[in-house]
C-alpha positions, 0 to 999 in steps of 0.5 A, spaced: 775 793 266 773 799 268 775 804 273 769 808 275 768 816 276 765 819 282 760 821 278 758 816 273 757 811 280 753 816 283 749 818 277 744 812 277 742 814 284 739 820 280 732 816 279 728 817 273 734 823 271 740 818 270 743 820 264 740 815 259 747 814 256 750 812 264 744 807 264 746 804 258 753 804 259 750 800 266 746 796 263 752 792 259 757 791 264 759 785 269 760 787 276 767 784 276 768 789 270 768 795 274 773 798 279 773 804 283 779 808 286 779 809 293 779 816 292 772 815 290 770 813 296 773 819 299 769 823 295 763 820 297 765 821 303 766 828 303 759 829 300 756 826 308 760 830 311 759 836 308 752 835 309 752 833 316 755 840 317 750 844 314 746 840 318 742 835 312 743 829 317 737 827 313 740 827 306 747 825 310 744 819 312 742 817 305 748 818 302 752 815 307 748 808 307 749 808 299 757 809 301 756 802 306 753 799 300 757 802 294 763 799 299 760 792 301 759 791 295 765 794 291 770 791 297 776 787 292 774 792 286 776 798 291 783 799 287 788 802 293 794 807 293 800 805 294 808 807 294 808 807 287 802 810 285 804 815 289 812 816 285 807 816 279 803 821 281 808 826 283 810 825 276 804 827 274 803 833 278 810 835 276 807 838 269 802 843 273 799 842 279 792 843 277 787 837 278 791 833 283 786 827 285 784 826 277 791 825 277 792 821 283 787 816 280 790 816 273 796 814 277 792 809 280 789 807 272 796 806 269 798 801 275 792 797 274 794 797 267 802 797 267 800 789 272 795 787 266 800 788 261 804 784 266 800 778 266 801 771 261 797 772 255 790 767 255 790 764 248 782 762 247 781 755 242 
């Protein structure tokens, strides 16, 4: 399972300029292996609204259409931010206030790891 960063999920939108390493990474994945943090959706929405405020409604519309597709396509694979994540985020912020959003995303991914570790082990024949 991979929790993708905003920049990674947006890289394929660059078309022929897409980083070859990122393209190869995506080519080797199954959609069930990819998750997004809800904060990623917020970051992309922020980009849409920033474009609108600058008067670039055309680009804002394209980005918003892409965002709608991301939300629809990832659906249950968008990781929410709940109370346990908030508690862990507060702990991470105590180490320093820099990059608060990244720490918020890290707290969500830590909770995913805790849940996965709590699952019973599956043995394969």
